[in-house]
Structure formats: C-alpha cells, structure tokens
C-alpha positions, -999 to 999 in steps of 0.1 A, spaced: -457 731 432 -438 700 419 -401 698 408 -418 682 373 -454 709 374 -431 739 371 -409 726 345 -447 715 327 -456 756 339 -425 763 322 -431 743 290 -396 720 301 -392 690 288 -350 682 290 -337 720 301 -325 724 337 -355 744 354 -326 768 373 -308 770 343 -344 788 330 -356 808 364 -358 845 359 -334 861 392 -369 866 415 -374 827 414 -335 820 419 -338 844 445 -368 835 462 -351 794 461 -323 803 474 -345 816 505 -365 784 509 -335 767 512 -315 790 539 -348 788 560 -349 758 558 -315 750 565 -322 770 597 -350 755 608 -332 728 605 -304 737 630 -326 753 654 -360 719 653 -336 695 654 -360 675 633 -362 636 636 -375 612 605 -392 623 573 -419 634 582 -407 661 606 -383 666 578 -405 674 556 -427 695 581 -396 718 587 -385 720 538 -421 728 541 -423 753 563 -394 768 545 -411 773 511 -443 789 532 -421 815 537 -411 821 507 -441 822 491 -451 846 515 -427 863 505 -437 860 467 -472 870 472 -459 904 491 -440 917 461 -466 896 436 
C-alpha cells in the first residue's frame, strides 16, 4: 500500500502518518526499514531497480510478520 493509500485508509489529510500509527504499525514499519538496511548492506544494490527490489524484500519481511501477528 502506498503512503497516500494508507493515509486515505486512516482518513488523514495533511497530518503526519507516523503520528497516527499504532505501536504495532510503528514497530512493523521499523522492522521493514531495518530489514531493508541490512539487505542493502549484504546485497549492495546498484541502481533504482535493484534498490526497489531490496526495498520490496524488506517490506515483505514486515508483511509476513504482520500476517503472523494478526
């Protein structure tokens, strides 16, 4: 889900998305960011396409964790 789609889901207009996240949402977001950072260090992606692939992998890890929790 894009940032805009998530803001629409939460009914936010100009408010900061992170200020309106639950503790679990923040934790999963941090997991996605930390995972992406670690994958970037290991895979050393070059260019936009490779970086997008790594970002999607990091997001998938957090998505899997969310599905296990909920």
